[in-house]
Backbone as a chain_set.jsonl record, in Angstrom:
{"seq": "MTRIAARLAVVAFLVSAAARAQQPTDPINIGIRMIEALAKTAAAAGPSGPEPTPTPLPAREPKPLEVQPDASSVDAIVTALYAAVSHGPDSEPNWKRLRALFLPDAIVVPPKRPDADELAVLDAAAFEARIRKYIEGRKERHERLGFTEREIARRENRYGPVCQVFSTYETVWSPHETPPFARGVHTIQLVSDGRRWWIASLVWDVERPAQPIPPELLPR", "coords": {"N": [[29.742, 51.571, 14.246], [30.367, 51.018, 10.921], [31.851, 48.399, 8.919], [33.31, 49.429, 6.724], [33.756, 52.13, 7.504], [35.321, 51.506, 9.698], [37.655, 50.435, 8.595], [38.486, 52.739, 7.023], [39.263, 54.544, 8.984], [41.267, 53.014, 10.049], [43.273, 53.351, 7.977], [43.5, 56.164, 7.901], [44.705, 56.467, 10.274], [47.044, 55.309, 10.182], [48.362, 56.897, 7.949], [48.631, 59.336, 9.459], [50.235, 58.545, 11.592], [52.619, 57.903, 10.179], [53.359, 60.455, 9.199], [53.772, 61.847, 11.638], [56.079, 60.581, 12.64], [57.878, 61.234, 10.688], [58.242, 59.465, 8.709], [59.494, 58.111, 5.547], [57.682, 59.169, 2.632], [57.168, 57.272, 0.779], [54.976, 56.205, -1.726], [54.661, 53.262, -2.234], [55.47, 51.881, -0.064], [53.89, 53.093, 1.746], [51.342, 52.124, 0.755], [51.52, 49.349, 0.819], [51.729, 48.928, 3.679], [49.016, 49.844, 4.118], [47.445, 48.009, 2.66], [48.145, 45.628, 4.217], [47.206, 46.379, 6.693], [44.508, 46.637, 6.258], [43.803, 43.906, 5.581], [44.356, 42.791, 7.905], [42.297, 43.757, 9.467], [39.884, 42.804, 8.229], [40.21, 40.321, 8.614], [39.76, 40.099, 11.304], [37.287, 41.084, 11.586], [35.759, 39.298, 10.286], [33.993, 37.398, 7.677], [32.586, 39.554, 5.14], [29.515, 40.997, 4.068], [25.954, 39.38, 3.545], [25.272, 36.464, 5.232], [25.883, 33.424, 3.311], [23.09, 31.693, 1.8], [22.047, 28.419, 2.736], [21.996, 25.627, 0.415], [19.012, 24.085, -0.105], [18.045, 20.592, 0.859], [17.237, 18.067, -1.379], [13.885, 17.124, -1.443], [12.621, 14.074, 0.209], [11.616, 11.186, -1.679], [8.108, 10.171, -1.831], [7.116, 7.038, -0.05], [6.457, 4.1, -1.859], [3.125, 3.044, -2.287], [2.06, 0.392, -0.136], [1.067, -3.117, -0.6], [-2.108, -3.958, 0.319], [-2.36, -6.014, 3.372], [-3.873, -9.255, 3.406], [-5.718, -9.706, 5.421], [-6.413, -7.405, 6.655], [-8.654, -5.655, 6.617], [-12.11, -5.756, 6.066], [-12.87, -5.554, 3.357], [-10.502, -6.28, 2.14], [-9.953, -9.07, 3.097], [-12.186, -10.253, 1.852], [-11.91, -9.715, -0.925], [-9.174, -11.047, -1.13], [-10.212, -13.779, -1.005], [-11.75, -14.316, -3.396], [-9.64, -13.831, -4.997], [-7.872, -15.928, -4.303], [-9.194, -18.465, -4.758], [-9.397, -18.386, -7.544], [-8.197, -19.377, -10.665], [-5.848, -19.972, -13.336], [-6.076, -22.12, -16.472], [-3.846, -23.728, -16.389], [-2.877, -23.955, -13.754], [-3.49, -23.86, -10.213], [-5.673, -23.125, -7.507], [-4.514, -20.689, -4.99], [-3.342, -22.184, -2.572], [-2.301, -21.938, -0.019], [-2.517, -19.27, 0.571], [-5.303, -19.238, 0.516], [-5.885, -20.904, 2.83], [-4.808, -19.279, 4.877], [-6.814, -17.403, 5.435], [-8.914, -18.431, 6.895], [-10.257, -19.062, 10.211], [-9.121, -21.502, 12.561], [-11.004, -23.286, 13.233], [-13.232, -22.865, 11.285], [-16.159, -23.241, 9.465], [-17.29, -24.459, 6.525], [-20.04, -24.358, 3.961], [-21.138, -25.675, 1.409], [-23.462, -25.426, -1.433], [-26.316, -27.669, -1.284], [-26.099, -30.994, -2.827], [-28.248, -32.272, -5.369], [-28.33, -35.27, -5.252], [-27.901, -35.686, -2.743], [-28.54, -36.529, 0.638], [-28.171, -34.907, 2.726], [-26.874, -31.622, 3.986], [-23.503, -30.659, 3.231], [-20.915, -30.266, 5.751], [-17.935, -28.597, 5.891], [-14.511, -28.356, 7.155], [-11.659, -26.095, 6.67], [-9.849, -27.348, 5.677], [-11.078, -29.709, 4.496], [-12.567, -28.337, 2.663], [-10.714, -27.537, 0.807], [-9.739, -30.059, -0.194], [-11.901, -30.714, -1.473], [-12.214, -28.946, -3.602], [-9.881, -29.638, -4.856], [-10.473, -32.361, -5.694], [-12.492, -31.617, -7.573], [-11.088, -30.352, -9.467], [-9.387, -32.342, -10.533], [-11.256, -34.312, -11.365], [-12.387, -32.803, -13.588], [-10.083, -32.754, -15.071], [-9.635, -35.528, -15.679], [-11.888, -36.054, -17.106], [-11.359, -34.688, -19.234], [-12.383, -32.037, -19.495], [-12.975, -28.448, -19.894], [-10.598, -26.416, -18.166], [-9.563, -24.247, -15.609], [-10.794, -21.345, -13.673], [-12.454, -18.675, -12.683], [-13.825, -16.518, -10.276], [-15.769, -13.511, -9.572], [-16.475, -10.802, -7.783], [-19.58, -9.094, -7.922], [-21.486, -7.47, -6.435], [-21.994, -6.268, -3.22], [-23.035, -6.55, 0.268], [-22.907, -5.407, 3.394], [-23.091, -5.891, 7.074], [-22.199, -4.551, 9.974], [-20.98, -4.999, 13.293], [-18.953, -3.889, 15.567], [-16.357, -6.007, 16.018], [-17.496, -7.785, 14.432], [-18.945, -9.05, 11.448], [-21.093, -9.441, 8.798], [-21.349, -10.522, 5.582], [-22.92, -10.24, 2.502], [-22.18, -11.628, -0.431], [-22.307, -11.174, -3.915], [-21.763, -12.933, -6.672], [-19.921, -13.879, -9.809], [-19.282, -16.582, -12.248], [-16.71, -17.324, -14.355], [-14.878, -19.061, -16.875], [-12.437, -18.126, -17.878], [-10.74, -14.783, -17.305], [-11.453, -12.781, -18.812], [-13.946, -13.519, -20.023], [-17.345, -13.346, -21.078], [-20.875, -14.13, -21.278], [-21.088, -14.841, -17.844], [-21.003, -18.351, -16.768], [-22.264, -19.079, -14.555], [-23.952, -17.874, -11.533], [-24.181, -16.51, -8.26], [-24.632, -16.315, -4.576], [-22.608, -15.688, -1.887], [-22.349, -15.892, 1.591], [-20.611, -14.576, 4.06], [-19.203, -14.987, 7.198], [-17.505, -12.816, 9.417], [-14.89, -12.09, 11.781], [-13.057, -10.253, 13.802], [-9.918, -10.24, 15.47], [-8.924, -8.026, 16.629], [-6.427, -7.745, 15.752], [-6.397, -8.61, 13.149], [-8.711, -9.789, 10.442], [-10.762, -12.746, 10.16], [-12.29, -15.299, 8.582], [-14.988, -16.944, 9.639], [-17.111, -18.49, 8.875], [-18.319, -19.738, 5.778], [-20.811, -19.626, 3.652], [-22.834, -20.495, 0.778], [-24.981, -20.373, -2.266], [-26.121, -21.227, -5.51], [-27.6, -19.581, -8.24], [-30.599, -20.213, -9.744], [-33.157, -20.961, -12.229], [-35.656, -21.133, -10.695], [-34.768, -19.743, -8.566], [-33.919, -16.957, -8.533], [-31.435, -14.424, -8.097], [-32.141, -12.021, -5.647], [-33.107, -8.41, -6.35], [-32.004, -6.858, -4.441], [-29.596, -7.739, -3.941], [-27.969, -7.633, -6.153], [-25.873, -5.703, -8.478], [-26.336, -2.112, -8.352]], "CA": [[30.545, 51.9, 13.092], [30.345, 50.008, 10.02], [33.161, 47.873, 8.584], [33.975, 50.343, 5.734], [34.183, 53.284, 8.425], [36.378, 51.139, 10.513], [38.765, 50.322, 7.67], [39.015, 54.104, 6.581], [39.839, 54.859, 10.054], [42.61, 52.401, 10.121], [44.214, 53.971, 6.802], [43.802, 57.445, 8.305], [45.669, 56.337, 11.552], [48.401, 54.797, 9.562], [49.022, 57.883, 7.399], [48.866, 60.158, 10.396], [51.315, 58.097, 12.105], [53.781, 57.83, 9.453], [53.484, 61.911, 9.075], [54.462, 62.212, 12.956], [57.359, 59.937, 12.72], [58.663, 61.698, 9.623], [58.674, 58.414, 7.844], [59.499, 58.384, 4.131], [56.391, 59.131, 2.184], [56.919, 56.372, -0.408], [53.661, 55.593, -1.774], [54.708, 51.821, -2.5], [55.68, 51.538, 1.328], [52.473, 53.175, 2.536], [50.4, 51.138, 0.024], [51.696, 47.853, 1.357], [50.988, 48.827, 5.046], [47.584, 49.933, 4.021], [46.858, 46.694, 2.291], [48.229, 44.718, 5.366], [46.276, 46.625, 7.893], [42.979, 46.1, 5.872], [43.77, 42.385, 5.732], [44.175, 42.309, 9.41], [40.936, 44.114, 10.004], [39.01, 42.095, 7.515], [40.158, 38.771, 9.306], [39.318, 40.169, 12.593], [35.847, 41.116, 11.568], [35.049, 37.923, 9.765], [33.492, 37.638, 6.224], [31.701, 40.599, 4.78], [28.387, 40.654, 3.29], [25.389, 38.553, 4.096], [25.503, 35.069, 5.176], [25.19, 32.59, 2.314], [21.88, 30.836, 1.99], [22.454, 26.992, 2.345], [21.128, 25.185, -0.528], [18.141, 23.189, 0.471], [18.258, 19.305, 0.284], [16.031, 17.613, -2.265], [12.664, 16.299, -0.79], [12.617, 12.557, -0.225], [10.727, 10.782, -2.392], [7.189, 9.348, -0.916], [7.387, 5.789, -0.388], [5.636, 3.525, -2.747], [2.114, 2.515, -1.726], [2.139, -0.957, 0.216], [-0.032, -3.86, -0.951], [-2.804, -4.208, 1.488], [-2.537, -7.236, 3.663], [-5.309, -10.044, 2.969], [-6.667, -9.747, 6.296], [-6.398, -6.056, 7.253], [-9.922, -5.161, 6.434], [-13.357, -6.721, 5.573], [-12.677, -5.599, 1.841], [-9.065, -6.99, 1.941], [-10.111, -10.403, 3.063], [-13.22, -10.738, 0.66], [-10.983, -9.655, -2.205], [-8.398, -12.202, -1.222], [-10.957, -15.029, -0.952], [-12.005, -14.475, -4.592], [-8.294, -13.909, -5.685], [-7.173, -17.112, -3.908], [-9.788, -19.445, -5.471], [-9.62, -18.175, -9.132], [-6.833, -19.789, -11.136], [-5.8, -20.313, -14.928], [-6.032, -23.543, -16.816], [-2.573, -24.592, -15.949], [-2.529, -23.622, -12.443], [-4.481, -24.275, -9.185], [-5.912, -22.239, -6.568], [-3.381, -20.543, -4.1], [-3.764, -22.992, -1.39], [-1.519, -21.188, 1.169], [-3.364, -17.895, 0.807], [-6.747, -19.458, 0.937], [-5.953, -21.275, 4.176], [-4.562, -18.355, 5.711], [-7.894, -16.595, 5.606], [-10.012, -19.062, 7.698], [-10.042, -19.492, 11.39], [-8.798, -23.13, 12.481], [-12.29, -24.161, 13.247], [-14.105, -22.398, 10.506], [-16.868, -24.068, 8.646], [-17.752, -24.123, 5.048], [-21.075, -25.178, 3.69], [-21.522, -25.48, 0.029], [-24.718, -25.835, -1.809], [-26.558, -29.148, -1.221], [-26.243, -31.534, -4.057], [-29.482, -32.906, -5.734], [-28.431, -36.352, -4.973], [-27.317, -35.809, -1.268], [-29.575, -36.377, 1.655], [-28.092, -33.725, 3.877], [-25.828, -30.579, 3.699], [-22.018, -31.184, 3.673], [-20.385, -29.108, 6.645], [-16.692, -28.673, 5.824], [-13.514, -27.259, 7.647], [-11.045, -25.46, 5.614], [-8.817, -28.653, 4.889], [-12.127, -30.505, 3.567], [-12.876, -27.467, 1.439], [-9.699, -27.534, -0.097], [-9.893, -31.389, -0.692], [-13.273, -30.795, -2.406], [-11.903, -28.328, -4.658], [-8.932, -30.395, -5.662], [-11.149, -33.313, -6.333], [-13.342, -31.121, -8.581], [-10.286, -30.209, -10.628], [-8.85, -33.612, -10.814], [-12.397, -34.967, -12.063], [-12.328, -32.096, -14.829], [-8.791, -33.031, -15.927], [-9.879, -36.913, -16.249], [-12.978, -36.027, -18.216], [-10.906, -33.715, -20.343], [-13.15, -30.916, -19.776], [-12.329, -27.215, -19.972], [-9.851, -26.111, -17.049], [-9.454, -22.665, -15.253], [-11.906, -20.812, -12.835], [-12.583, -17.527, -12.165], [-15.055, -16.01, -9.74], [-15.522, -12.435, -9.451], [-17.675, -10.254, -7.104], [-20.065, -8.134, -8.634], [-22.2, -6.685, -5.51], [-21.731, -6.731, -1.707], [-23.885, -5.835, 1.314], [-22.232, -5.628, 4.579], [-23.859, -5.231, 8.161], [-20.976, -4.688, 10.832], [-21.107, -4.446, 14.628], [-17.77, -3.808, 16.293], [-15.326, -7.008, 15.417], [-18.211, -8.871, 13.651], [-19.359, -8.501, 9.965], [-21.801, -10.435, 7.857], [-21.319, -10.2, 4.21], [-23.736, -11.004, 1.403], [-21.27, -11.156, -1.728], [-22.848, -11.632, -4.937], [-20.632, -13.154, -7.689], [-20.46, -14.75, -11.082], [-18.261, -17.344, -12.389], [-16.432, -17.622, -15.742], [-13.674, -19.976, -17.241], [-11.167, -17.149, -17.861], [-11.277, -13.498, -16.697], [-12.033, -12.063, -19.883], [-15.213, -14.023, -20.858], [-18.785, -13.04, -20.895], [-21.336, -13.882, -20.093], [-20.754, -16.044, -16.852], [-21.933, -19.45, -16.856], [-23.03, -19.263, -13.224], [-23.99, -16.723, -10.561], [-24.657, -16.999, -6.983], [-24.491, -15.538, -3.469], [-21.913, -16.029, -0.696], [-22.678, -15.253, 2.83], [-19.326, -14.832, 4.72], [-19.265, -14.382, 8.485], [-16.05, -12.422, 9.662], [-14.583, -11.831, 13.055], [-11.57, -9.576, 14.029], [-9.34, -10.425, 16.989], [-8.014, -6.858, 17.123], [-5.061, -7.491, 14.879], [-6.651, -9.029, 11.699], [-9.827, -10.287, 10.248], [-10.863, -14.06, 9.994], [-13.478, -16.109, 7.977], [-15.4, -17.795, 10.709], [-17.842, -19.433, 8.147], [-18.594, -19.448, 4.341], [-22.101, -20.645, 2.955], [-23.289, -20.095, -0.472], [-25.903, -21.145, -2.947], [-26.11, -20.878, -6.959], [-28.592, -19.094, -8.864], [-31.396, -21.15, -10.443], [-34.286, -20.381, -12.481], [-36.709, -21.203, -9.643], [-34.328, -19.072, -7.364], [-33.219, -15.795, -9.083], [-30.844, -13.445, -7.041], [-32.987, -10.67, -5.555], [-32.585, -7.197, -6.9], [-31.13, -5.831, -3.523], [-28.288, -8.294, -3.87], [-27.341, -7.408, -7.573], [-25.429, -4.293, -8.722], [-27.372, -0.923, -8.497]], "C": [[30.511, 50.701, 12.03], [31.756, 49.533, 9.631], [33.82, 48.746, 7.612], [34.585, 51.446, 6.636], [35.362, 52.816, 9.032], [37.837, 51.077, 9.775], [39.318, 51.807, 7.159], [39.686, 54.693, 7.962], [41.228, 54.43, 10.431], [43.524, 53.167, 9.214], [44.398, 55.301, 7.516], [44.896, 57.601, 9.408], [47.242, 56.137, 10.974], [49.149, 56.15, 8.893], [49.45, 59.218, 8.416], [50.167, 59.875, 11.31], [52.722, 58.256, 11.598], [54.256, 59.597, 9.365], [54.348, 62.201, 10.319], [55.738, 61.669, 12.999], [58.359, 60.28, 11.63], [59.16, 60.472, 8.928], [58.666, 58.729, 6.363], [58.037, 58.235, 3.461], [56.152, 58.136, 0.766], [55.63, 56.006, -0.527], [53.706, 54.179, -1.783], [54.59, 51.349, -0.997], [54.18, 51.571, 1.938], [51.306, 52.181, 1.953], [50.297, 49.706, 0.741], [51.356, 47.849, 2.742], [49.451, 49.036, 4.989], [46.97, 48.57, 3.891], [46.997, 45.552, 3.658], [47.346, 45.007, 6.512], [44.881, 46.227, 7.501], [42.857, 44.782, 6.046], [43.554, 41.991, 7.133], [42.641, 42.419, 10.1], [39.906, 43.337, 9.391], [39.003, 40.842, 8.267], [39.69, 38.877, 10.622], [37.694, 40.464, 12.578], [35.088, 40.151, 10.973], [34.572, 38.312, 8.309], [32.648, 38.843, 5.893], [30.394, 40.204, 4.019], [27.338, 39.821, 3.98], [25.76, 37.192, 4.153], [25.041, 34.179, 4.04], [24.09, 31.597, 2.843], [22.082, 29.296, 1.573], [21.478, 26.417, 1.288], [20.204, 23.911, 0.041], [18.243, 21.751, -0.083], [17.049, 18.825, -0.463], [14.917, 16.693, -1.339], [12.681, 14.836, -0.969], [11.285, 12.262, -0.798], [9.586, 9.884, -1.584], [7.485, 7.648, -1.194], [6.258, 5.177, -1.221], [4.181, 3.074, -1.929], [2.227, 0.877, -1.345], [0.797, -1.683, -0.04], [-0.734, -3.965, 0.326], [-2.817, -5.601, 1.864], [-3.774, -8.005, 3.404], [-6.236, -9.687, 4.157], [-6.773, -8.364, 7.265], [-7.557, -5.31, 7.343], [-10.857, -6.118, 5.929], [-12.929, -6.722, 3.943], [-11.417, -6.499, 1.673], [-9.374, -8.59, 1.957], [-11.164, -10.955, 2.095], [-12.505, -10.767, -0.538], [-9.992, -10.688, -2.281], [-9.067, -13.597, -1.362], [-11.178, -15.249, -2.601], [-10.603, -14.675, -5.368], [-7.617, -15.53, -5.458], [-7.895, -18.422, -4.613], [-9.729, -19.452, -7.083], [-8.039, -18.608, -9.523], [-6.948, -19.994, -12.691], [-6.063, -21.887, -15.097], [-4.863, -24.579, -16.55], [-1.988, -24.456, -14.563], [-3.733, -24.23, -11.31], [-4.822, -23.117, -8.306], [-4.672, -21.817, -5.626], [-3.791, -20.991, -2.755], [-3.399, -22.388, -0.161], [-2.229, -19.969, 1.531], [-4.796, -18.213, 1.075], [-6.688, -19.961, 2.455], [-5.773, -20.307, 5.206], [-5.933, -17.372, 6.193], [-8.971, -17.158, 6.653], [-9.4, -19.271, 9.156], [-9.699, -21.282, 11.233], [-10.056, -23.935, 12.447], [-13.386, -23.585, 12.384], [-14.911, -23.264, 9.872], [-17.252, -23.525, 7.243], [-18.982, -25.009, 4.482], [-21.567, -24.849, 2.238], [-22.875, -26.005, -0.4], [-25.092, -27.487, -1.776], [-26.852, -29.752, -2.629], [-27.591, -32.294, -4.269], [-29.645, -34.318, -5.084], [-28.167, -36.726, -3.368], [-28.64, -35.551, -0.314], [-29.571, -35.254, 2.826], [-26.894, -32.721, 3.234], [-24.463, -31.206, 4.162], [-21.547, -29.921, 4.507], [-18.897, -29.483, 6.668], [-15.708, -27.909, 6.77], [-12.946, -26.925, 6.427], [-10.243, -26.652, 4.901], [-9.817, -29.237, 3.754], [-12.52, -29.608, 2.442], [-11.896, -27.546, 0.569], [-9.54, -28.825, -0.895], [-10.882, -31.456, -1.854], [-12.845, -30.109, -3.609], [-10.838, -28.923, -5.503], [-9.414, -31.707, -6.248], [-11.989, -32.901, -7.547], [-12.38, -30.729, -9.889], [-9.742, -31.38, -11.201], [-10.002, -34.377, -11.784], [-12.512, -34.174, -13.544], [-11.227, -32.593, -15.699], [-9.213, -34.641, -16.483], [-10.705, -36.93, -17.23], [-12.542, -35.166, -19.404], [-11.689, -32.555, -20.555], [-12.263, -29.604, -19.478], [-11.826, -27.034, -18.323], [-9.875, -24.566, -17.024], [-10.916, -22.369, -14.54], [-11.81, -19.577, -12.36], [-13.892, -16.864, -11.387], [-14.664, -14.474, -9.175], [-16.631, -11.629, -8.755], [-18.236, -9.06, -7.599], [-21.181, -7.126, -7.704], [-21.776, -7.164, -4.304], [-22.781, -5.827, -0.862], [-23.265, -6.375, 2.576], [-23.19, -5.114, 5.739], [-22.667, -5.795, 9.211], [-21.504, -4.214, 12.218], [-19.921, -4.803, 15.274], [-16.841, -4.813, 15.589], [-16.22, -8.024, 14.464], [-18.86, -8.358, 12.68], [-19.864, -9.714, 9.357], [-21.915, -9.883, 6.587], [-21.999, -10.912, 3.223], [-22.807, -10.654, -0.04], [-21.843, -11.807, -2.899], [-21.81, -11.81, -6.041], [-21.144, -13.918, -8.928], [-19.032, -15.326, -11.388], [-18.012, -17.542, -14.046], [-14.94, -18.558, -15.936], [-12.393, -19.252, -17.149], [-11.671, -15.629, -17.537], [-11.852, -12.634, -17.664], [-13.192, -12.375, -20.477], [-16.469, -13.467, -20.215], [-19.647, -13.567, -21.644], [-20.814, -14.846, -19.145], [-21.489, -17.1, -17.156], [-22.472, -19.887, -15.553], [-22.82, -17.988, -12.336], [-24.466, -17.488, -9.192], [-24.4, -15.928, -5.76], [-23.765, -16.206, -2.425], [-22.202, -15.268, 0.502], [-21.207, -15.589, 3.557], [-19.433, -14.018, 6.145], [-17.783, -14.06, 8.904], [-16.049, -12.058, 11.054], [-13.104, -11.237, 12.983], [-11.193, -9.961, 15.324], [-8.704, -9.14, 17.474], [-6.755, -6.626, 16.414], [-5.369, -7.722, 13.529], [-8.155, -9.636, 11.792], [-9.689, -11.792, 9.816], [-12.271, -14.486, 9.427], [-13.925, -16.912, 9.009], [-16.402, -18.867, 9.875], [-18.175, -18.809, 6.779], [-19.797, -20.403, 3.982], [-22.438, -19.71, 1.822], [-24.245, -20.841, -1.178], [-25.909, -20.352, -4.418], [-27.4, -20.442, -7.403], [-29.277, -20.091, -9.843], [-32.631, -20.653, -11.129], [-35.429, -20.16, -11.535], [-36.071, -20.383, -8.576], [-33.4, -18.017, -7.859], [-32.568, -15.099, -8.016], [-31.836, -12.121, -6.855], [-32.332, -9.483, -5.986], [-31.695, -6.47, -5.865], [-29.864, -6.423, -3.493], [-27.632, -8.299, -5.239], [-26.824, -5.89, -7.744], [-26.593, -3.379, -9.191], [-27.196, -0.338, -9.816]], "O": [[30.63, 49.529, 12.389], [32.742, 50.186, 9.97], [35.046, 48.785, 7.718], [35.789, 51.69, 6.561], [36.383, 53.502, 8.994], [38.888, 51.535, 10.225], [40.517, 51.964, 6.928], [40.725, 55.34, 7.833], [42.11, 55.122, 10.941], [44.554, 53.626, 9.707], [45.574, 55.58, 7.752], [45.727, 58.505, 9.497], [48.279, 56.71, 11.307], [50.298, 56.459, 9.209], [50.405, 59.957, 8.181], [50.958, 60.742, 11.681], [53.712, 58.603, 12.242], [55.442, 59.91, 9.469], [55.464, 62.705, 10.196], [56.6, 62.414, 13.467], [59.477, 59.767, 11.585], [60.337, 60.389, 8.577], [57.871, 59.571, 5.944], [57.315, 57.276, 3.737], [55.237, 58.232, -0.052], [55.061, 55.5, 0.44], [52.693, 53.683, -1.291], [53.727, 50.528, -0.685], [53.495, 50.66, 2.404], [50.508, 51.581, 2.672], [49.282, 49.118, 1.113], [50.717, 46.881, 3.155], [48.711, 48.431, 5.765], [46.204, 48.051, 4.704], [46.087, 44.797, 4.001], [46.816, 44.135, 7.201], [44.155, 45.583, 8.258], [41.862, 44.369, 6.641], [42.791, 41.104, 7.516], [42.03, 41.662, 10.855], [38.914, 43.173, 10.101], [37.937, 40.301, 8.561], [39.219, 37.876, 11.161], [36.964, 40.086, 13.494], [33.864, 40.121, 11.098], [34.767, 39.439, 7.852], [31.809, 39.006, 6.779], [30.309, 39.134, 3.416], [27.694, 39.442, 5.096], [26.478, 36.7, 3.283], [23.835, 34.163, 3.793], [24.099, 30.926, 3.875], [22.245, 28.928, 0.41], [20.283, 26.713, 1.304], [20.706, 22.91, 0.552], [18.483, 21.582, -1.279], [15.925, 19.204, -0.134], [15.227, 15.709, -0.667], [12.744, 14.337, -2.093], [10.205, 12.805, -0.565], [9.953, 9.007, -0.803], [7.933, 7.141, -2.222], [5.168, 5.749, -1.255], [4.37, 2.734, -0.762], [2.483, 0.11, -2.273], [-0.308, -1.184, 0.173], [-0.087, -4.058, 1.369], [-3.171, -6.444, 1.04], [-4.78, -7.336, 3.168], [-7.412, -9.394, 3.941], [-7.169, -8.372, 8.43], [-7.572, -4.334, 8.092], [-10.495, -7.177, 5.416], [-12.689, -7.778, 3.357], [-11.524, -7.498, 0.961], [-9.095, -9.299, 0.99], [-10.994, -12.059, 1.579], [-12.468, -11.81, -1.191], [-9.848, -11.27, -3.356], [-8.405, -14.515, -1.847], [-10.794, -16.314, -3.084], [-10.46, -15.543, -6.229], [-6.996, -16.149, -6.321], [-7.183, -19.351, -4.995], [-9.997, -20.451, -7.751], [-7.008, -18.304, -8.923], [-8.043, -20.163, -13.228], [-6.219, -22.701, -14.186], [-4.903, -25.809, -16.509], [-0.838, -24.778, -14.266], [-4.685, -24.939, -11.638], [-4.146, -22.099, -8.453], [-3.794, -22.671, -5.511], [-4.45, -20.32, -1.961], [-4.23, -22.34, 0.746], [-2.5, -19.691, 2.699], [-5.45, -17.487, 1.823], [-7.437, -19.42, 3.269], [-6.391, -20.362, 6.269], [-5.937, -16.72, 7.238], [-9.792, -16.408, 7.18], [-8.223, -19.6, 9.302], [-9.901, -22.047, 10.29], [-10.205, -24.987, 11.825], [-14.532, -23.825, 12.763], [-14.319, -24.315, 9.628], [-17.469, -22.347, 6.96], [-18.929, -26.237, 4.536], [-22.288, -23.887, 1.974], [-23.39, -26.942, 0.209], [-24.326, -28.372, -2.157], [-27.617, -29.237, -3.445], [-28.023, -32.939, -3.314], [-30.677, -34.656, -4.506], [-28.231, -37.863, -2.901], [-29.499, -34.68, -0.447], [-30.478, -34.846, 3.552], [-26.189, -32.978, 2.258], [-24.279, -31.98, 5.101], [-21.716, -28.769, 4.107], [-18.521, -30.469, 7.301], [-16.092, -26.813, 7.178], [-13.409, -27.25, 5.334], [-10.099, -26.759, 3.683], [-9.589, -29.284, 2.545], [-12.787, -30.092, 1.341], [-12.248, -27.64, -0.607], [-9.252, -28.782, -2.091], [-10.737, -32.075, -2.908], [-13.094, -30.658, -4.682], [-10.843, -28.762, -6.723], [-8.828, -32.163, -7.23], [-12.193, -33.708, -8.454], [-12.77, -30.77, -11.056], [-9.632, -31.41, -12.427], [-9.669, -34.955, -12.819], [-12.706, -34.836, -14.564], [-11.397, -32.825, -16.895], [-9.09, -34.89, -17.682], [-10.5, -37.645, -18.211], [-13.253, -34.97, -20.389], [-11.729, -32.044, -21.674], [-11.144, -29.625, -18.966], [-12.521, -27.431, -17.388], [-10.1, -23.805, -17.964], [-11.944, -23.001, -14.781], [-10.948, -19.403, -11.499], [-14.943, -16.747, -12.018], [-13.643, -14.2, -8.544], [-17.769, -11.812, -9.188], [-17.544, -8.05, -7.727], [-21.663, -6.124, -8.232], [-21.256, -8.274, -4.191], [-23.236, -4.731, -1.189], [-23.122, -7.578, 2.793], [-23.95, -4.161, 5.563], [-22.274, -6.957, 9.322], [-22.283, -3.269, 12.347], [-19.769, -5.987, 15.577], [-16.499, -4.455, 14.462], [-15.687, -8.94, 13.836], [-19.401, -7.264, 12.838], [-19.277, -10.796, 9.354], [-22.531, -8.828, 6.431], [-21.751, -12.104, 3.037], [-22.801, -9.547, -0.579], [-21.872, -13.038, -2.888], [-21.045, -10.883, -6.305], [-22.253, -14.416, -9.122], [-17.957, -14.859, -11.012], [-18.903, -17.842, -14.841], [-14.076, -18.606, -15.061], [-11.431, -19.646, -16.489], [-12.868, -15.343, -17.524], [-12.696, -11.798, -17.344], [-13.592, -11.673, -21.406], [-16.574, -13.188, -19.021], [-19.35, -13.575, -22.839], [-20.071, -15.716, -19.6], [-22.555, -16.961, -17.757], [-23.077, -20.954, -15.444], [-21.837, -17.247, -12.361], [-24.94, -18.616, -9.056], [-23.997, -14.793, -6.013], [-24.214, -17.276, -2.015], [-22.298, -14.043, 0.434], [-20.755, -16.733, 3.591], [-19.666, -12.815, 6.269], [-16.912, -14.919, 8.765], [-17.113, -11.719, 11.572], [-12.197, -11.661, 12.269], [-12.014, -10.025, 16.239], [-8.055, -9.093, 18.519], [-6.12, -5.571, 16.438], [-4.713, -7.124, 12.676], [-8.721, -9.917, 12.848], [-8.685, -12.147, 9.199], [-13.297, -13.97, 9.871], [-13.086, -17.748, 9.344], [-16.434, -20.037, 10.256], [-18.294, -17.594, 6.623], [-19.771, -21.634, 4.01], [-22.363, -18.482, 1.856], [-24.427, -21.995, -0.788], [-25.744, -19.137, -4.516], [-28.367, -20.998, -6.881], [-28.607, -20.723, -10.66], [-33.218, -19.79, -10.477], [-36.092, -19.124, -11.569], [-36.767, -20.245, -7.571], [-32.192, -18.127, -7.649], [-33.139, -15.15, -6.927], [-32.196, -11.379, -7.769], [-31.102, -9.444, -6.022], [-30.828, -5.661, -6.195], [-28.945, -5.737, -3.046], [-26.679, -9.066, -5.38], [-27.387, -4.975, -7.144], [-27.474, -3.622, -10.015], [-27.895, 0.612, -10.168]]}, "num_chains": 1, "name": "protein.A"}
């Protein structure tokens, strides 16, 4: 039985009962009793009609992309190396960021100087001291300051947690200058401990007329 039919049955019952009891047929009294009966029936049956559809909550906005940690991947640590050593004329390399890229016993081998008898093999601290000395020397000679190195090509050979990177670079005084005043190739030996990548060794040489960078290490 539908709710409407139930309500009509209640009305019919009240009218019939009133007639049997020979109650006055005052339309006002009968109407009041009908309204009260309908109200009780509706309250017992609950709200009529379909259940209201709840308003959906607004979707959460996606979280902003996090900056990739320096040592989280091979690309991240190589990118961080170039960013850490580059600096403007009124600043210095990011020493803290640079130190954090190297293993404690990592080695750095810069190009052999023409007047040197042997190669210089440095640790990360000695590498930092060498860069500081270079900057101070330019200041004393009132030479142009600032230094930007940027990668222009890369070749990677990786096996498990070990990776060898040939990273070709160019050097300019400021980021927007062209052409570069120097180019060269870094060889970077990387190792992962399962949590992050480390620079185990950094060796490089500078391009010279007698030693051009081979095509396979230049941008394609």
